[in-house]
VEXVO-320767 format. One record per residue: residue in one letter; x, y, z of N, C-alpha, C in turn. Coordinates in steps of 0.2 Angstrom, whole numbers, always signed. Example, Ala and Ser with C-alpha at 12.3 -4.5 7.8 and 13.67 -1.06 7.14 Angstrom:
2
+------+-------+-------+-------+-------+-------+-------+-------+-------+-------+
: code :  n_xx :  n_yy :  n_zz : ca_xx : ca_yy : ca_zz :  c_xx :  c_yy :  c_zz :
+------+-------+-------+-------+-------+-------+-------+-------+-------+-------+
:    A :   +66 :   -28 :   +39 :   +62 :   -22 :   +39 :   +66 :   -16 :   +39 :
:    S :   +64 :   -11 :   +35 :   +68 :    -5 :   +36 :   +64 :    +0 :   +39 :
+------+-------+-------+-------+-------+-------+-------+-------+-------+-------+
//
This chain:
246
+------+-------+-------+-------+-------+-------+-------+-------+-------+-------+
: code :  n_xx :  n_yy :  n_zz : ca_xx : ca_yy : ca_zz :  c_xx :  c_yy :  c_zz :
+------+-------+-------+-------+-------+-------+-------+-------+-------+-------+
:    M :    +4 :    -6 :    +0 :    +0 :    +0 :    +0 :    +4 :    +6 :    +0 :
:    S :    +3 :   +11 :    -4 :    +7 :   +17 :    -5 :    +5 :   +21 :    +1 :
:    L :   +10 :   +26 :    +3 :    +9 :   +30 :    +8 :    +3 :   +34 :    +8 :
:    K :    +1 :   +36 :    +2 :    -5 :   +40 :    +0 :   -11 :   +36 :    +2 :
:    N :   -11 :   +30 :    +0 :   -17 :   +26 :    +1 :   -17 :   +24 :    +9 :
:    F :   -12 :   +23 :   +12 :   -11 :   +21 :   +19 :   -14 :   +27 :   +23 :
:    L :   -12 :   +33 :   +21 :   -15 :   +39 :   +25 :   -22 :   +40 :   +24 :
:    L :   -25 :   +39 :   +17 :   -32 :   +39 :   +16 :   -36 :   +34 :   +20 :
:    A :   -33 :   +28 :   +20 :   -37 :   +23 :   +24 :   -37 :   +25 :   +31 :
:    G :   -32 :   +27 :   +34 :   -32 :   +30 :   +41 :   -37 :   +35 :   +42 :
:    C :   -37 :   +40 :   +37 :   -42 :   +45 :   +38 :   -49 :   +42 :   +38 :
:    I :   -51 :   +37 :   +34 :   -57 :   +34 :   +33 :   -59 :   +31 :   +40 :
:    L :   -54 :   +27 :   +42 :   -55 :   +23 :   +49 :   -56 :   +28 :   +55 :
:    A :   -53 :   +34 :   +55 :   -53 :   +39 :   +60 :   -60 :   +42 :   +59 :
:    F :   -62 :   +43 :   +53 :   -69 :   +46 :   +52 :   -75 :   +42 :   +55 :
:    F :   -75 :   +36 :   +53 :   -80 :   +31 :   +55 :   -79 :   +30 :   +63 :
:    S :   -73 :   +30 :   +66 :   -73 :   +29 :   +73 :   -75 :   +35 :   +76 :
:    F :   -74 :   +41 :   +74 :   -77 :   +47 :   +77 :   -85 :   +47 :   +76 :
:    R :   -87 :   +45 :   +70 :   -94 :   +45 :   +70 :   -98 :   +40 :   +75 :
:    K :   -94 :   +34 :   +76 :   -97 :   +30 :   +81 :   -97 :   +32 :   +88 :
:    Q :   -92 :   +36 :   +89 :   -91 :   +39 :   +96 :   -96 :   +44 :   +97 :
:    Q :   -98 :   +48 :   +92 :  -103 :   +53 :   +92 :  -110 :   +50 :   +93 :
:    L :  -112 :   +44 :   +92 :  -118 :   +41 :   +92 :  -120 :   +41 :   +99 :
:    N :  -126 :   +44 :  +101 :  -129 :   +44 :  +108 :  -136 :   +44 :  +107 :
:    S :  -140 :   +45 :  +113 :  -147 :   +45 :  +113 :  -150 :   +50 :  +109 :
:    E :  -147 :   +56 :  +110 :  -150 :   +62 :  +107 :  -149 :   +61 :   +99 :
:    A :  -143 :   +59 :   +97 :  -142 :   +58 :   +90 :  -147 :   +53 :   +87 :
:    V :  -148 :   +47 :   +91 :  -153 :   +43 :   +88 :  -160 :   +46 :   +87 :
:    L :  -162 :   +49 :   +92 :  -169 :   +53 :   +92 :  -169 :   +58 :   +86 :
:    Q :  -163 :   +61 :   +85 :  -163 :   +65 :   +79 :  -163 :   +62 :   +72 :
:    K :  -160 :   +56 :   +72 :  -161 :   +52 :   +66 :  -168 :   +49 :   +65 :
:    M :  -172 :   +48 :   +70 :  -179 :   +46 :   +70 :  -183 :   +52 :   +67 :
:    Y :  -182 :   +57 :   +70 :  -185 :   +63 :   +69 :  -184 :   +66 :   +61 :
:    D :  -178 :   +65 :   +59 :  -176 :   +67 :   +52 :  -180 :   +63 :   +47 :
:    R :  -180 :   +56 :   +49 :  -183 :   +52 :   +44 :  -191 :   +52 :   +44 :
:    Y :  -194 :   +54 :   +49 :  -201 :   +53 :   +49 :  -205 :   +59 :   +50 :
:    S :  -202 :   +65 :   +52 :  -206 :   +71 :   +54 :  -210 :   +74 :   +49 :
:    K :  -208 :   +73 :   +43 :  -212 :   +76 :   +37 :  -216 :   +71 :   +34 :
:    T :  -216 :   +64 :   +36 :  -220 :   +59 :   +32 :  -224 :   +55 :   +36 :
:    W :  -224 :   +55 :   +43 :  -228 :   +50 :   +47 :  -235 :   +52 :   +46 :
:    F :  -239 :   +46 :   +46 :  -247 :   +47 :   +45 :  -249 :   +51 :   +51 :
:    K :  -254 :   +55 :   +50 :  -257 :   +60 :   +55 :  -263 :   +56 :   +59 :
:    T :  -266 :   +52 :   +56 :  -272 :   +48 :   +60 :  -271 :   +40 :   +59 :
:    F :  -274 :   +37 :   +64 :  -273 :   +29 :   +64 :  -279 :   +26 :   +67 :
:    S :  -282 :   +21 :   +64 :  -287 :   +18 :   +68 :  -286 :   +10 :   +67 :
:    F :  -288 :    +6 :   +72 :  -288 :    -1 :   +71 :  -292 :    -4 :   +77 :
:    N :  -293 :   -10 :   +77 :  -296 :   -14 :   +82 :  -291 :   -19 :   +85 :
:    Q :  -292 :   -21 :   +91 :  -287 :   -26 :   +93 :  -290 :   -31 :   +98 :
:    T :  -288 :   -37 :   +97 :  -289 :   -42 :  +102 :  -285 :   -41 :  +108 :
:    T :  -288 :   -40 :  +114 :  -285 :   -39 :  +120 :  -285 :   -45 :  +125 :
:    D :  -280 :   -48 :  +126 :  -280 :   -54 :  +131 :  -277 :   -52 :  +137 :
:    R :  -280 :   -53 :  +143 :  -277 :   -51 :  +149 :  -276 :   -57 :  +153 :
:    Y :  -270 :   -56 :  +157 :  -267 :   -62 :  +160 :  -266 :   -61 :  +168 :
:    R :  -267 :   -66 :  +172 :  -265 :   -66 :  +179 :  -262 :   -72 :  +181 :
:    H :  -256 :   -72 :  +184 :  -253 :   -78 :  +186 :  -252 :   -82 :  +180 :
:    D :  -250 :   -79 :  +174 :  -248 :   -83 :  +168 :  -254 :   -86 :  +165 :
:    S :  -260 :   -85 :  +167 :  -266 :   -88 :  +164 :  -270 :   -83 :  +161 :
:    L :  -273 :   -84 :  +155 :  -278 :   -80 :  +152 :  -284 :   -79 :  +156 :
:    I :  -286 :   -73 :  +158 :  -292 :   -72 :  +162 :  -298 :   -69 :  +158 :
:    K :  -296 :   -65 :  +153 :  -302 :   -62 :  +149 :  -299 :   -60 :  +142 :
:    S :  -303 :   -60 :  +137 :  -302 :   -58 :  +130 :  -307 :   -53 :  +128 :
:    D :  -305 :   -47 :  +125 :  -310 :   -42 :  +123 :  -308 :   -40 :  +116 :
:    T :  -312 :   -36 :  +113 :  -311 :   -32 :  +107 :  -311 :   -25 :  +109 :
:    W :  -306 :   -21 :  +108 :  -305 :   -14 :  +109 :  -305 :   -10 :  +102 :
:    Y :  -308 :    -5 :  +102 :  -308 :    -1 :   +95 :  -304 :    +6 :   +97 :
:    E :  -299 :    +7 :   +93 :  -294 :   +13 :   +95 :  -293 :   +18 :   +89 :
:    N :  -293 :   +24 :   +91 :  -292 :   +29 :   +86 :  -287 :   +34 :   +88 :
:    V :  -282 :   +36 :   +84 :  -277 :   +41 :   +86 :  -277 :   +47 :   +81 :
:    M :  -276 :   +53 :   +84 :  -275 :   +58 :   +80 :  -268 :   +62 :   +83 :
:    F :  -263 :   +61 :   +80 :  -257 :   +64 :   +82 :  -257 :   +71 :   +82 :
:    P :  -253 :   +75 :   +87 :  -249 :   +72 :   +92 :  -251 :   +69 :   +98 :
:    G :  -257 :   +71 :  +100 :  -259 :   +69 :  +107 :  -266 :   +67 :  +109 :
:    N :  -270 :   +65 :  +103 :  -277 :   +62 :  +104 :  -277 :   +55 :  +103 :
:    F :  -280 :   +51 :  +108 :  -280 :   +44 :  +108 :  -286 :   +42 :  +111 :
:    R :  -290 :   +38 :  +108 :  -297 :   +35 :  +111 :  -297 :   +28 :  +110 :
:    I :  -299 :   +25 :  +116 :  -300 :   +17 :  +116 :  -307 :   +16 :  +118 :
:    D :  -311 :   +13 :  +114 :  -317 :   +10 :  +116 :  -317 :    +3 :  +118 :
:    F :  -319 :    +1 :  +124 :  -319 :    -5 :  +127 :  -325 :    -9 :  +125 :
:    G :  -324 :   -14 :  +120 :  -330 :   -17 :  +117 :  -334 :   -13 :  +113 :
:    D :  -340 :   -14 :  +112 :  -345 :   -11 :  +107 :  -344 :    -3 :  +108 :
:    P :  -342 :    +1 :  +103 :  -341 :    +8 :  +105 :  -348 :   +12 :  +106 :
:    S :  -354 :    +9 :  +104 :  -360 :   +12 :  +105 :  -362 :   +11 :  +113 :
:    K :  -359 :    +7 :  +117 :  -360 :    +7 :  +124 :  -357 :   +12 :  +128 :
:    G :  -353 :   +16 :  +125 :  -350 :   +22 :  +129 :  -345 :   +20 :  +134 :
:    N :  -341 :   +15 :  +134 :  -336 :   +13 :  +138 :  -329 :   +14 :  +135 :
:    A :  -326 :   +20 :  +137 :  -320 :   +22 :  +134 :  -316 :   +26 :  +138 :
:    I :  -309 :   +27 :  +136 :  -305 :   +32 :  +139 :  -302 :   +36 :  +133 :
:    I :  -302 :   +42 :  +135 :  -299 :   +47 :  +130 :  -293 :   +50 :  +133 :
:    Y :  -287 :   +50 :  +129 :  -281 :   +54 :  +131 :  -281 :   +60 :  +126 :
:    K :  -280 :   +66 :  +130 :  -280 :   +72 :  +126 :  -275 :   +76 :  +129 :
:    G :  -269 :   +78 :  +125 :  -264 :   +82 :  +128 :  -261 :   +78 :  +134 :
:    D :  -261 :   +82 :  +140 :  -258 :   +79 :  +146 :  -263 :   +76 :  +151 :
:    S :  -269 :   +74 :  +148 :  -275 :   +72 :  +153 :  -278 :   +66 :  +150 :
:    S :  -282 :   +62 :  +154 :  -286 :   +57 :  +152 :  -293 :   +57 :  +155 :
:    F :  -298 :   +54 :  +152 :  -305 :   +55 :  +154 :  -308 :   +48 :  +153 :
:    L :  -310 :   +45 :  +158 :  -313 :   +38 :  +158 :  -321 :   +39 :  +158 :
:    F :  -324 :   +35 :  +154 :  -331 :   +35 :  +153 :  -334 :   +28 :  +154 :
:    K :  -339 :   +28 :  +157 :  -343 :   +21 :  +158 :  -350 :   +23 :  +157 :
:    D :  -353 :   +19 :  +152 :  -360 :   +20 :  +150 :  -362 :   +27 :  +148 :
:    G :  -357 :   +30 :  +145 :  -357 :   +36 :  +142 :  -356 :   +42 :  +147 :
:    K :  -355 :   +41 :  +153 :  -354 :   +46 :  +158 :  -347 :   +46 :  +161 :
:    L :  -344 :   +52 :  +162 :  -338 :   +53 :  +164 :  -337 :   +50 :  +171 :
:    Q :  -332 :   +46 :  +172 :  -331 :   +43 :  +179 :  -325 :   +46 :  +182 :
:    K :  -320 :   +48 :  +178 :  -314 :   +50 :  +181 :  -310 :   +54 :  +176 :
:    A :  -307 :   +60 :  +178 :  -302 :   +64 :  +174 :  -296 :   +65 :  +178 :
:    D :  -290 :   +64 :  +175 :  -283 :   +64 :  +178 :  -278 :   +68 :  +173 :
:    K :  -273 :   +70 :  +177 :  -267 :   +72 :  +173 :  -264 :   +66 :  +171 :
:    D :  -263 :   +64 :  +165 :  -261 :   +57 :  +163 :  -259 :   +57 :  +155 :
:    R :  -253 :   +59 :  +154 :  -251 :   +59 :  +147 :  -250 :   +52 :  +144 :
:    D :  -252 :   +50 :  +139 :  -251 :   +43 :  +136 :  -244 :   +43 :  +132 :
:    E :  -239 :   +41 :  +136 :  -232 :   +42 :  +133 :  -231 :   +37 :  +127 :
:    L :  -235 :   +32 :  +126 :  -234 :   +27 :  +121 :  -236 :   +31 :  +114 :
:    T :  -241 :   +35 :  +114 :  -244 :   +39 :  +109 :  -238 :   +43 :  +106 :
:    F :  -235 :   +46 :  +111 :  -229 :   +50 :  +110 :  -223 :   +46 :  +106 :
:    F :  -221 :   +41 :  +109 :  -216 :   +37 :  +106 :  -218 :   +34 :   +99 :
:    L :  -224 :   +32 :   +98 :  -226 :   +29 :   +92 :  -229 :   +33 :   +87 :
:    G :  -227 :   +40 :   +87 :  -229 :   +44 :   +82 :  -230 :   +51 :   +83 :
:    G :  -232 :   +53 :   +90 :  -233 :   +60 :   +92 :  -227 :   +64 :   +91 :
:    M :  -221 :   +61 :   +93 :  -215 :   +65 :   +93 :  -214 :   +68 :   +86 :
:    Y :  -217 :   +66 :   +81 :  -215 :   +68 :   +74 :  -219 :   +75 :   +72 :
:    F :  -224 :   +77 :   +77 :  -228 :   +82 :   +76 :  -227 :   +88 :   +80 :
:    T :  -221 :   +88 :   +83 :  -219 :   +94 :   +87 :  -212 :   +96 :   +85 :
:    S :  -209 :  +101 :   +88 :  -202 :  +102 :   +87 :  -197 :   +98 :   +90 :
:    F :  -191 :   +97 :   +87 :  -186 :   +92 :   +90 :  -184 :   +95 :   +97 :
:    K :  -184 :  +101 :   +98 :  -182 :  +104 :  +105 :  -188 :  +101 :  +110 :
:    E :  -194 :  +101 :  +108 :  -199 :   +98 :  +112 :  -199 :   +91 :  +113 :
:    V :  -196 :   +87 :  +108 :  -195 :   +80 :  +109 :  -190 :   +79 :  +114 :
:    L :  -185 :   +82 :  +114 :  -180 :   +81 :  +119 :  -182 :   +83 :  +126 :
:    A :  -186 :   +88 :  +127 :  -189 :   +90 :  +133 :  -194 :   +85 :  +136 :
:    E :  -198 :   +82 :  +131 :  -203 :   +77 :  +133 :  -199 :   +71 :  +136 :
:    F :  -194 :   +69 :  +133 :  -190 :   +63 :  +135 :  -187 :   +64 :  +142 :
:    K :  -185 :   +70 :  +143 :  -182 :   +72 :  +150 :  -188 :   +72 :  +155 :
:    D :  -193 :   +75 :  +153 :  -199 :   +75 :  +158 :  -201 :   +68 :  +159 :
:    L :  -200 :   +63 :  +155 :  -202 :   +56 :  +156 :  -197 :   +52 :  +159 :
:    N :  -192 :   +56 :  +162 :  -186 :   +53 :  +166 :  -182 :   +48 :  +161 :
:    Y :  -180 :   +50 :  +155 :  -175 :   +47 :  +151 :  -169 :   +51 :  +152 :
:    D :  -164 :   +47 :  +154 :  -157 :   +50 :  +154 :  -154 :   +50 :  +147 :
:    L :  -154 :   +56 :  +144 :  -152 :   +56 :  +137 :  -144 :   +56 :  +137 :
:    G :  -141 :   +56 :  +142 :  -134 :   +55 :  +143 :  -131 :   +48 :  +143 :
:    K :  -136 :   +44 :  +143 :  -134 :   +36 :  +143 :  -137 :   +33 :  +137 :
:    F :  -133 :   +28 :  +134 :  -134 :   +25 :  +128 :  -130 :   +19 :  +127 :
:    H :  -133 :   +14 :  +124 :  -129 :    +8 :  +121 :  -132 :    +5 :  +115 :
:    E :  -128 :    +0 :  +112 :  -131 :    -4 :  +107 :  -132 :   -11 :  +109 :
:    D :  -137 :   -14 :  +107 :  -139 :   -21 :  +109 :  -142 :   -25 :  +103 :
:    T :  -144 :   -31 :  +105 :  -148 :   -34 :  +100 :  -155 :   -37 :  +103 :
:    W :  -160 :   -37 :   +99 :  -166 :   -40 :  +102 :  -170 :   -44 :   +97 :
:    K :  -171 :   -50 :   +98 :  -174 :   -55 :   +94 :  -170 :   -56 :   +87 :
:    G :  -163 :   -56 :   +88 :  -158 :   -56 :   +83 :  -157 :   -50 :   +79 :
:    K :  -160 :   -45 :   +81 :  -159 :   -39 :   +77 :  -156 :   -33 :   +81 :
:    P :  -151 :   -29 :   +77 :  -148 :   -24 :   +81 :  -152 :   -18 :   +83 :
:    V :  -151 :   -16 :   +89 :  -155 :   -10 :   +92 :  -151 :    -5 :   +95 :
:    Y :  -154 :    +1 :   +95 :  -151 :    +7 :   +99 :  -155 :    +7 :  +106 :
:    V :  -152 :    +8 :  +111 :  -155 :    +9 :  +118 :  -154 :   +15 :  +120 :
:    I :  -160 :   +19 :  +121 :  -160 :   +26 :  +123 :  -161 :   +26 :  +131 :
:    G :  -157 :   +29 :  +135 :  -158 :   +30 :  +142 :  -154 :   +26 :  +146 :
:    A :  -150 :   +21 :  +144 :  -147 :   +16 :  +148 :  -140 :   +14 :  +145 :
:    N :  -135 :   +14 :  +149 :  -128 :   +12 :  +147 :  -128 :    +4 :  +147 :
:    T :  -132 :    +0 :  +151 :  -132 :    -7 :  +150 :  -139 :    -9 :  +151 :
:    T :  -141 :   -15 :  +149 :  -148 :   -18 :  +149 :  -150 :   -19 :  +156 :
:    D :  -146 :   -21 :  +160 :  -148 :   -22 :  +167 :  -149 :   -16 :  +172 :
:    E :  -148 :   -10 :  +169 :  -149 :    -4 :  +173 :  -156 :    -3 :  +174 :
:    K :  -158 :    -2 :  +180 :  -165 :    -1 :  +182 :  -167 :    +7 :  +181 :
:    V :  -167 :    +8 :  +175 :  -169 :   +15 :  +172 :  -173 :   +15 :  +166 :
:    N :  -177 :   +20 :  +165 :  -181 :   +20 :  +159 :  -177 :   +19 :  +153 :
:    Q :  -179 :   +15 :  +148 :  -176 :   +13 :  +142 :  -181 :   +13 :  +136 :
:    L :  -179 :   +15 :  +130 :  -182 :   +14 :  +124 :  -178 :   +11 :  +119 :
:    W :  -180 :    +5 :  +117 :  -176 :    +1 :  +112 :  -178 :    +3 :  +105 :
:    I :  -174 :    +5 :  +100 :  -175 :    +7 :   +94 :  -172 :    +2 :   +88 :
:    D :  -176 :    -1 :   +84 :  -174 :    -5 :   +79 :  -169 :    -1 :   +74 :
:    K :  -163 :    -3 :   +73 :  -158 :    +1 :   +69 :  -161 :    +2 :   +62 :
:    D :  -164 :    -3 :   +59 :  -166 :    -2 :   +52 :  -172 :    +2 :   +51 :
:    M :  -177 :    +0 :   +54 :  -184 :    +4 :   +54 :  -184 :   +11 :   +57 :
:    M :  -179 :   +11 :   +63 :  -179 :   +17 :   +67 :  -186 :   +18 :   +70 :
:    V :  -189 :   +13 :   +73 :  -195 :   +14 :   +77 :  -194 :   +10 :   +83 :
:    P :  -198 :   +12 :   +89 :  -197 :    +8 :   +95 :  -200 :    +1 :   +94 :
:    V :  -196 :    -4 :   +98 :  -198 :   -11 :   +98 :  -199 :   -13 :  +105 :
:    R :  -197 :    -9 :  +110 :  -197 :   -12 :  +117 :  -195 :    -6 :  +122 :
:    F :  -198 :    -6 :  +128 :  -197 :    -1 :  +133 :  -197 :    -4 :  +140 :
:    F :  -193 :    -1 :  +144 :  -193 :    -2 :  +151 :  -195 :    +4 :  +155 :
:    K :  -199 :    +4 :  +160 :  -201 :   +10 :  +164 :  -201 :    +8 :  +171 :
:    Y :  -197 :   +12 :  +175 :  -197 :   +10 :  +182 :  -200 :   +16 :  +186 :
:    E :  -205 :   +15 :  +190 :  -208 :   +20 :  +194 :  -212 :   +17 :  +200 :
:    D :  -212 :   +20 :  +205 :  -215 :   +18 :  +211 :  -214 :   +11 :  +213 :
:    N :  -207 :    +9 :  +213 :  -205 :    +2 :  +214 :  -208 :    -3 :  +210 :
:    R :  -210 :    -1 :  +204 :  -213 :    -6 :  +199 :  -209 :    -6 :  +193 :
:    K :  -208 :   -11 :  +190 :  -205 :   -12 :  +183 :  -210 :   -13 :  +178 :
:    E :  -210 :    -9 :  +173 :  -215 :   -10 :  +167 :  -211 :   -12 :  +161 :
:    E :  -213 :   -16 :  +157 :  -210 :   -18 :  +151 :  -215 :   -19 :  +146 :
:    G :  -214 :   -16 :  +140 :  -218 :   -17 :  +134 :  -214 :   -19 :  +128 :
:    T :  -217 :   -23 :  +123 :  -214 :   -24 :  +117 :  -219 :   -22 :  +111 :
:    F :  -216 :   -20 :  +106 :  -220 :   -18 :  +100 :  -217 :   -22 :   +94 :
:    E :  -221 :   -27 :   +92 :  -218 :   -32 :   +87 :  -222 :   -33 :   +81 :
:    N :  -219 :   -37 :   +76 :  -223 :   -38 :   +70 :  -225 :   -32 :   +66 :
:    Q :  -220 :   -27 :   +65 :  -221 :   -21 :   +62 :  -223 :   -22 :   +55 :
:    V :  -228 :   -18 :   +53 :  -230 :   -17 :   +46 :  -230 :   -10 :   +43 :
:    K :  -229 :    -9 :   +37 :  -228 :    -3 :   +33 :  -235 :    +0 :   +33 :
:    M :  -235 :    +7 :   +35 :  -241 :   +11 :   +35 :  -240 :   +17 :   +32 :
:    K :  -242 :   +18 :   +26 :  -240 :   +24 :   +22 :  -233 :   +25 :   +22 :
:    K :  -230 :   +30 :   +25 :  -223 :   +31 :   +25 :  -221 :   +31 :   +33 :
:    G :  -224 :   +27 :   +36 :  -222 :   +25 :   +43 :  -223 :   +18 :   +44 :
:    W :  -223 :   +16 :   +51 :  -224 :    +9 :   +53 :  -229 :    +8 :   +59 :
:    S :  -232 :    +2 :   +59 :  -236 :    +1 :   +65 :  -234 :    -6 :   +68 :
:    E :  -233 :    -7 :   +74 :  -233 :   -13 :   +77 :  -240 :   -16 :   +77 :
:    T :  -240 :   -23 :   +77 :  -247 :   -27 :   +76 :  -248 :   -32 :   +82 :
:    Y :  -242 :   -32 :   +86 :  -243 :   -37 :   +91 :  -239 :   -34 :   +97 :
:    C :  -242 :   -34 :  +103 :  -238 :   -31 :  +109 :  -239 :   -35 :  +115 :
:    K :  -234 :   -35 :  +119 :  -235 :   -38 :  +126 :  -233 :   -33 :  +131 :
:    F :  -236 :   -34 :  +137 :  -235 :   -29 :  +142 :  -234 :   -33 :  +149 :
:    Y :  -229 :   -31 :  +153 :  -227 :   -35 :  +159 :  -227 :   -30 :  +165 :
:    F :  -229 :   -32 :  +171 :  -228 :   -28 :  +177 :  -224 :   -33 :  +181 :
:    N :  -218 :   -30 :  +183 :  -213 :   -34 :  +188 :  -212 :   -41 :  +185 :
:    D :  -211 :   -41 :  +178 :  -209 :   -47 :  +174 :  -215 :   -52 :  +174 :
:    K :  -221 :   -50 :  +176 :  -227 :   -55 :  +175 :  -231 :   -52 :  +169 :
:    L :  -233 :   -57 :  +164 :  -237 :   -55 :  +159 :  -244 :   -53 :  +161 :
:    I :  -246 :   -47 :  +159 :  -252 :   -45 :  +161 :  -257 :   -43 :  +155 :
:    Q :  -254 :   -42 :  +149 :  -258 :   -41 :  +143 :  -255 :   -42 :  +136 :
:    V :  -259 :   -45 :  +132 :  -256 :   -46 :  +125 :  -261 :   -43 :  +120 :
:    E :  -259 :   -39 :  +115 :  -263 :   -36 :  +110 :  -261 :   -38 :  +103 :
:    T :  -266 :   -39 :   +99 :  -266 :   -41 :   +92 :  -270 :   -37 :   +88 :
:    Y :  -267 :   -33 :   +84 :  -271 :   -28 :   +80 :  -274 :   -31 :   +74 :
:    H :  -279 :   -28 :   +72 :  -283 :   -30 :   +65 :  -286 :   -23 :   +62 :
:    D :  -287 :   -24 :   +55 :  -290 :   -18 :   +52 :  -287 :   -12 :   +52 :
:    L :  -280 :   -12 :   +52 :  -276 :    -5 :   +52 :  -277 :    -1 :   +46 :
:    V :  -279 :    +6 :   +48 :  -280 :   +11 :   +43 :  -276 :   +17 :   +45 :
:    A :  -271 :   +19 :   +40 :  -268 :   +26 :   +42 :  -271 :   +31 :   +38 :
:    N :  -270 :   +37 :   +40 :  -273 :   +43 :   +37 :  -280 :   +43 :   +35 :
:    K :  -284 :   +39 :   +39 :  -291 :   +39 :   +39 :  -294 :   +45 :   +41 :
:    E :  -300 :   +48 :   +38 :  -303 :   +54 :   +41 :  -306 :   +52 :   +47 :
:    I :  -305 :   +56 :   +52 :  -308 :   +55 :   +59 :  -310 :   +61 :   +61 :
:    D :  -317 :   +61 :   +64 :  -320 :   +67 :   +67 :  -316 :   +69 :   +73 :
:    P :  -313 :   +75 :   +74 :  -310 :   +77 :   +80 :  -314 :   +77 :   +86 :
:    K :  -321 :   +77 :   +85 :  -326 :   +77 :   +91 :  -325 :   +71 :   +95 :
:    I :  -323 :   +65 :   +92 :  -323 :   +59 :   +96 :  -318 :   +60 :  +102 :
:    F :  -313 :   +65 :  +101 :  -308 :   +65 :  +106 :  -310 :   +71 :  +111 :
:    D :  -316 :   +74 :  +110 :  -318 :   +79 :  +115 :  -322 :   +77 :  +121 :
:    P :  -319 :   +77 :  +127 :  -322 :   +74 :  +132 :  -328 :   +78 :  +135 :
:    A :  -328 :   +85 :  +133 :  -333 :   +89 :  +135 :  -340 :   +88 :  +131 :
:    H :  -339 :   +84 :  +125 :  -345 :   +83 :  +121 :  -344 :   +75 :  +119 :
:    F :  -344 :   +71 :  +124 :  -343 :   +64 :  +123 :  -349 :   +61 :  +120 :
:    T :  -347 :   +57 :  +114 :  -353 :   +54 :  +111 :  -351 :   +47 :  +109 :
:    T :  -355 :   +42 :  +109 :  -354 :   +36 :  +107 :  -354 :   +36 :   +99 :
:    W :  -351 :   +31 :   +96 :  -351 :   +30 :   +89 :  -352 :   +23 :   +87 :
:    Q :  -354 :   +22 :   +81 :  -355 :   +15 :   +79 :  -349 :   +13 :   +74 :
:    V :  -346 :    +7 :   +75 :  -341 :    +5 :   +71 :  -344 :    +3 :   +64 :
:    K :  -341 :    +5 :   +58 :  -343 :    +4 :   +52 :  -341 :    -3 :   +50 :
:    K :  -345 :    -8 :   +48 :  -343 :   -14 :   +46 :  -341 :   -14 :   +39 :
+------+-------+-------+-------+-------+-------+-------+-------+-------+-------+
//
């Protein structure tokens, strides 16, 4: 190898080494934001089979109907939507309805809606602020594998750290797993079997655990992106039931 080629090779190696050193939680979020902030679908609707578990045994199975309007509107109807049993997440609050009547209102932002699309409908500065508010240490980061695929891990230097973590698939650049530690409780969720939706993605199979015990499995059906959705269904002040179109 000539001296010129040797020096060139050294520069290339140094460049990629520097690039790798610069990769961190904030850089990964920036990559996600740059890829999807101008193309992610605005609305999303689907129904899901919801299997609930206790002591590793299935105790109940229901159909839930779900509608999302990013960045912060999410409605779940538990069973037949015409019955009026639902929860609405709007901004930083949630509203629980039973038989069409408001039962409870709380300060309760749905962070999964933020992770799974809402973050692309705000400024990147606000994205970073939201992750910090959700107790993700963006100074921590590592790379790992999950189900045989490489992932970036935001918020943790090692997998066994008991800190909030979001796992990002390197190819699709979407969340596939999270850990949350709060009030002496460990919560874990997985987002699996991703399908292409317009110029974004959606998980179609999810599992949720509390303290390593399986509590819920969700299987999505009839997914539609950018469907026209009446914003009124997210308005708790004018709660209405609605009928699923067959």
